[in-house]
N, C-alpha and C positions, 0 to 999 in steps of 0.2 A: 601460078606464076612461081617461076622458079629465081629464088635469090640466094646469093652465097654469103657465108658470115666470113669471121675474121680469118678463120683457118681454112677456107676454101668448102666448107661444108653446106651444103644445099640448105636453106632454111624451108621448111613447110610452112603455107600462109592457109589458115583456116577461114571460112566467109563465116562472119558472125549472122548471116542473115539466112542460108540455107543448109548451114552444116555440113557442108561438103569439103572435101578435101580436093585443094588443086594441084595434080600430081606433077612433078616437074617433068618436063621434056626429057625423053631419054634416047638418046643418040645411039642407036644401035651400032653405028659404025664406029663411035668413039670407044676409046680404050677407058671407061668410067672407072672410077678409085672407088672401091666397096666402103660401106660405111662400118664403124666399129658401133656395140650395142650403145656404147656411152654416148657417141657421137648423135647417133639417131634419138636417144631418150632426150640429152638436153637440147637437141634441136625441135622436138615436140614441146619441150616445157617452156621455151623461149617464144614458139609460136602462140601457144596457149595464152601466156602472159600478156604477150602483145596485143592479141585479138580481143581477149576477155580480161582485161585488167580492171576493171569495175563491173561486177555483175549485182543485180538485186532480187534476192531468189525467196520465194514463200514455198515452206512447207511444215513437215510435220517431224520434231526432233525425236530420234530415237538412239539406241546404244551410247548414251551420254557415259563418257568416263573421264573422272578427273584423276590425272597423274600425279605422282609424286612429286614430279618435275614443276608443278602448278599449270602446266598447259590443258586443255580440253579437248577431247577427241568425241565426236559425233557423227550422227548421220542424220540426212535430210530427205524425207521420201513423201511422195504423193501416192495414189492408187496404181501408178504405171511404172515408176524410177525411183532410184536411190542414189546421193550422192554423199559421199563422205567429206567432214567438214574438221576444221582443226581451230581453235583459239588458242592463240598463244599467250603465255604468263601474263605479260604487260597489258594484253587486250581483256584479260577475264574480269577485273576487277570495276572497268569502267563499261562495262554492257548495262545497258537499261534494265535488261531481264535477264537475271540467271538461267541458264540453261536447265531443263526439267525433262523427264521422259513424258513423251506424249503431247506436248506442248507445241502449237502451232505459231510458228514466228515468221518474222520478216527479217533476213539478213542481207547485209552487203558485204563485199570482199572482191577477191579476184581468184579466178581459175588459176591452177597450177598443176603439175605433177609429181608425183614422188616415184624417181626413175628407179629406186631400189625393187620395186614391184610392180612396174608398169600400171599405175593406177593413177587418176586425176581425182583432185580434191579441191574443196572451195576454202581459202584463208579468211576467215569470217573476221571482220573489222568491228560491226556494229551489229544488235539484233535487237529487235522488238515486238512485240507481241501482235499477233495478225489480226487481233478484232476484241471487242469488248468482252464478249462470251469465253475467249481464253483467258483473258485477264481476270476474269471474275472466278473463273474455274481453278486458275492458280493462288488466287487469293484464299478460295475454300481451303484448298490444301495446306496453304500455310497456317491458316487459322487451326484447322484441326490438328495441325502438329504442335502448336505452340499452346494450345488448350490440353491436349494431352501431357505436357510438360508442366501445367499448373500456372500458366503464367496469367491465367484468368481468372483464377481461383479468387474469391471474397476474402479470405484470411490474409492475402496479400495485401488488400487495399489500407491504405492509413486515412486516420480521420484527418478532416479539413480543420486546421485552428482557428477558433471561433474568431479573435481578434489578431489579426495579422499585424505585425510592424512594418514588414517590408514584403513586397510582391514582385517577382519576377516574371516577365513577359517576353514570350519568344514569338516573335511575327515579324512581319514586314513593317520598316519605319515609315514608308510613305503609303502605305493603304488607309483607307478608313477604318479599318478593324481598330487599330490602335487608337486612333481618334475616339473610337466608341467606348473602348476598355478606360482611358483615361478620363474622360467624362463623367462615366458611370462611378469610376470610384471616387473621382472628386464630389461628387452629390452624396454618395453613402457614407464614405467612412475615409477621410484624406489621410493619405500614409503614403511611405516611402514607394516609388514603382522603379523598377530598375528593367530596363528594355535593353534585350540582345537582339539585334537586327540581324534577320536572315533572309534568305528568299525562301518563297512559298511555293514555287512552280519550277518544274525543270530538273535535271538531271542532279544538279547540285543542291537541292532543297533539303533531302533526306540528311547528306553529309553535314551541312550546315546546322540543322536543327539536334543532330546528334550531338556536335560540338557542344552546342548552347545547353543542353540539357547536362551533361557533363561537366561543362563548365560551372555552372551554378551549382551543382552537387559538390562540388571541390572547393567551395569557398569556404573559410574558415570563418568562426563566429566572429573575430574580430577583424574583418575584411572593411576596408574603408567605406564600398558601397553598401555592406550590411548584408549577411547573409539571408535569403528570402526564407521566409516563412512557408510560402505556397508557390508554385511555378503555374502560368496558364499557356500553352500552347494553342495560336489562335490562327484562323485563317478564312477568308471569306469562302462563299460557295463556289463552285466549279462543276465541270465533268468529271469523270470517272478518271480519265487522263490525267487533268488537272491535280485533281487529290491523290494520285497515284504514290509521289512521295513518301507520302504519310501511311502507306501500307506496306512500307520498307519493314523486313524483318530485323535488321540492326538497329533502327530507330525503336523498333517495339521492345525487344531486349534491353535498350539502354534508360526506355522510361522504365522497365520494369525492377532494374538495379537501382534507380535512384532513391535517395533516401528523405527527398524534399516531397511532400503531396503533390501531384499535378492535376490540374484538370486539363482535359482535352476540349477545345471548341474549334474543330474543324469542318468548315462547310456550313450548311444550313441543318435544319431539323433531322430532314430525312435521309442526309447523306452519313454514311458511316465508313470509317477506316479502321485500320488495324491498330491504331493508337489510342483508340476508343476504348478498346476492350483492356489493354494492358493499363491505362491510366487510373486513377484513385478516383476520380469523379469525370462524366461526360456532361457537357453542358450543349445544348442545342445551338445556341449561337455564341458569339464572342460576349455580347450584352449580357447574357445570361451566365456567362461564365465569370463576369465583374460580379455579379449579383452572388453566385454561390461563394465567390473568395471573401467578400466583405459583409459585414452587417451594416445597418442602419443607424448611423449617430445618431441622428435624431431620436428614432425609436427607442435606441438606449438610454439617451438621456430622460424621456419620459418614463421609462421602465425604473430608473434609479430614482426618479422623483417620487413616482409612484410607492415604490419600496420604502423610501424615507417617511412618507404620508403613514403608511400602513405599519411601520416600526414606531411611531410615534403614537400612534392611536393606541397600539398594543401595550406600549410601555403606560400610557395613563390608564386605561383601562385594568393592566394589573395594578397598579399604584391604588386607583380606586378598590378595588377588590381586597387588596391588602390591608387598606385603611378601616374596611367595613370590618374584615374580621378582627383585628385588633379591637376596635370599639365595642364588638360584642362579646369578646372574649376580657375585656376589662369590666363589663357589668358583673362579671362572676367574682370578681375579687374586692377585698375590703380596700379601705382608705388605708396610704401609707402611713400616716399619722396615729390610726388606730393600731397598726402593727407594731410600731417602734415605741410607743406609749405601754403596751403590755410587756415589750421587752425590758423596758425601763424599770417596771415595776418589780418584775421578778429580779431584776440584777440588785434594787436595793434592798429586798428582803434577803436575799442571799450574803449581801456585804454586811449587813446588821447583826446575822448569825455567824459569820466567819471569825470574828473575835472571842466568842464564848465557847466556840469548837476548838480554837487553836488552845484556848487556856486548859479545857478539859484534855485535850491529847497529850499535852505536856504532863499535866499531873498524871494520867495514866501511865506514861513512859518512866516518870520519876519513881513511882510505885514499883515498877517492874526492875529498876536499877536498884533500888533498896533490897529487894528480894535477893536477887543474885549475890549482890557484895556480902549479904548476911553468911551464905554459905561459903565464902571464900575466908581461908586464914593463913599466917606464915607458916605455920605447924605443917599442914599440907604441902606444901611447895618442898618444906626441908626434907620430908619423908620419900618425896619422889625423886629430888634429888640426890640422895643418898642411895637410893635404888639403883639409879642409872649410873652413878659412880662405881658401885660394887660389880654392876655387868660389865663396864668398861675396863675395870681391874682385871676381871677373870678373862676378857678377849685379848687383853694385852698379854697375860702371862701364855696363853696356848699359843697365840703369835711367836712370842720368843721361844718357846720349845721347837715349835715347827722349825723357825730361822736354825736354832743351833742343830737339829738334826739335818736339815738339808746342807749346812755347811761342813759338819762332820763326815756327811757321805761323801761330799764333793771333796774334802780333803783327802780323804782314803783313797779314792779315785785317781785325784791327783799324784799320790807318792807311789799308787801301782804303775800309773803310767810313766812315772820317772824311772823305777826300776826297769820296767821294760825297756825304757829308752836305752839306759845303761847297758844292760844286756844285749842290745842289737847295735852297740856301738862298733863299727868295724875297725875301729883304732884300738878300742879297749884290750884286744889278745895280743897288741903289739907292745904294751906295757909288761906283758908276762914272758917276754922274750921273742914272740914270734916275729915273722917276716912274710911281706907279702911280697909274690913275683909278678912284675908287670911286663909285659912285651914292650917292642919298641914303639907300638903303636897307641900306646896306654893302657890295652885291655889287660884283663886279669888273667895270670895262668892257674887253670884250675887244677891240672895233672901235669905230669913229666912228659908222657906222651903227646902232648902239644907242643913241645921245644924241641927244635932242631938243634943238631950238634953246632958248634960255631955260631949261635945266635946270641944276640947281645939283649940283656934282660937287666931290669931296674930292682934292685932288691930294699924294700920299703919298711924301716924300722920303726921304732916308737919318735926317736929324736932325729933321725937323719935317715939317709938312703945311700947306696953305692950302687955302682955300676958293676956288671960281671958278664961273663961269656959262657955259655952253656959247652961244656966238654964230656966226651964219653957219651953212650947210648943209655937208654932206659933200661935199669935192671928190674926184674921180675922180684918183687917184695917177697913170694913163697920162696923161691929159690935161695935167696939170701941168708935166708933164717935157719939155723942149724934143726936136724930133723928131731934131736932129743929133746931141745929146748921147748918147753912149752910155754904158752904165752900167759903173761900174768895176768890176772884176773883184772879187769877194769871195773871201778865201781860206775854204778849206774846213776847218772844224774838224775834229781827228781825232775819230772817234767815240770816245765812252766807253760805258762798259758801265753802261748805264742799265736798270733793269728795265722789262719791255715794260708794265708796268700804271701807269707814273709818268703823272701828267697834265701839262698845258701849264703853263709859268710864269705867264703873263697870261691 
């Protein structure tokens, strides 16, 4: 059948029954417009999507690739053919089973083409395992992987509290399971039970159970409902498909990460799910889980009564034994009256002898005092006093002599220092008619060569000072003296003791 689209492009119609293509009638006489590649590709795409808009397909998964964008690309094959498939990012999380290499599945979707490479593919919307054998095989692979990660190790198991105050139950609120658990807890150990209602079958079961487990673990100690001391995840029996939500990997990891001890009671005794391996304890039935979580109140009361009876019996027996030991030990001791009477007699004897002993002691000390005083006389003390006075006079005389010598030596040093001070006084030569020449900046002119012609100077005398101006040039002293004149002999002054570091006077 030949139909035309909106742009006049013929649309190919595929027969879904025989798989043949009904070719459009070609009018050799007409001047037919040629297709472009894009027109033909999109015409085939629309034809496939219209004819195979819903397809249910069974096959084995291969070439499973998860792209960084979130899409999943795979291939479905059997022993004779292979078709490419894609699961868009929004559909991956909602799949009943996650794609894995070699898994046989049944998928539903629509067939379409990929015009860029002239390929057709199936866009997958749902995916389920093809059979029970494939489900179990997938479960075994998941179990082996989690076991390799250490989620099943006994070291991760938490102990079950002996007497819980609050028990959290995660199960369906309408089934018989919750009634059995509540009835069993009420009979054994009446305590607070907090029920988190969830569905226990279907696609939403695992998500709700995960939320319940994490919600209980997130409760604080001061929560109004009370933080549970232990959790019970319970469900009645069913087929493998019914119990499959409890084989979810995310649920197993949530249970393993929890801080509250958890008892798994899913199915009957012969049923085993993945949650049983990661939980802290596994119960064969929900009723058995309630028995594991609680003690028997009556048995505890009987045990307390028995302990009380045994404690009283032990205490009575201990008192009797100690009373017997005390009686036996008392037989070897004398009477208290006899012991006291003997001590009183000794006290009377000692008290009678005490007066005479004190009198004898006083007489002995009196004789010793008389003997000592007989050897003492005033003449002895006077002789010793005179000796000490003579020693003190000699010491005083030596001290005065030493002080006089030190004072004389210090006076001589002081006189010498004063003479040295007077000899070093720079103003003393001024009293003998000398004068000092100071330059304009106050510095001392030590030689005439330092002064310049016309330079202002200050002449410092003993009583006053005068300002002057230097005139003429410096005259050599050797040329100014006559050749025949002999220098008058100078008296060599007696050297005085002047410190080596003393400077010149001018």
